[in-house]
C-alpha positions in Angstrom: -2.1 32.6 -27.9 -5.4 31.1 -28.7 -4.2 27.6 -27.9 -2.9 28.7 -24.5 -6.2 30.4 -23.6 -8.2 27.3 -24.7 -5.9 25.0 -22.5 -6.3 27.4 -19.6 -10.1 27.2 -20.1 -10.1 23.4 -20.1 -7.4 22.7 -17.6 -7.2 24.8 -14.5 -3.7 25.8 -13.4 -4.5 25.7 -9.7 -5.5 22.0 -9.3 -5.9 21.0 -5.7 -6.3 17.7 -4.0 -8.7 17.5 -1.1 -8.0 14.8 1.5 -11.2 13.6 3.1 -11.8 11.7 6.3 -12.5 8.6 4.1 -9.0 8.9 2.5 -7.4 9.2 5.9 -9.3 6.1 7.1 -8.3 4.1 4.0 -4.6 5.0 4.4 -4.8 4.1 8.0 -6.3 0.7 7.2 -3.7 0.1 4.5 -0.9 0.9 6.9 -2.3 -1.4 9.4 -2.5 -4.3 6.9 1.1 -3.6 5.8 2.3 -3.7 9.4 0.4 -6.9 10.1 1.8 -8.6 7.0 5.3 -7.5 7.9 4.9 -8.9 11.4 3.7 -12.3 10.1 6.3 -12.6 7.3 9.8 -14.0 7.5 12.6 -11.5 8.4 14.5 -9.9 5.5 17.6 -11.6 4.2 21.0 -10.2 5.2 23.1 -8.8 2.3 25.4 -11.8 2.3 22.4 -14.2 2.1 20.9 -12.2 -0.7 24.2 -12.2 -2.6 24.5 -16.0 -2.2 21.0 -16.5 -3.6 21.7 -14.1 -6.5 24.8 -16.1 -7.4 22.7 -19.3 -7.5 20.4 -17.8 -10.0 
């Protein structure tokens, strides 16, 4: 009983995560970089090409 009360005192049960405007901007920048990198990279391999490479390894 005492241990549970102490843990409740130290660690709140209703932990919330607040999303700020800075977080939204950071996620937007990250998504933009990912899209730009995907646009500049080579297209993904087809399953048969990937299987052929796996067999060579």
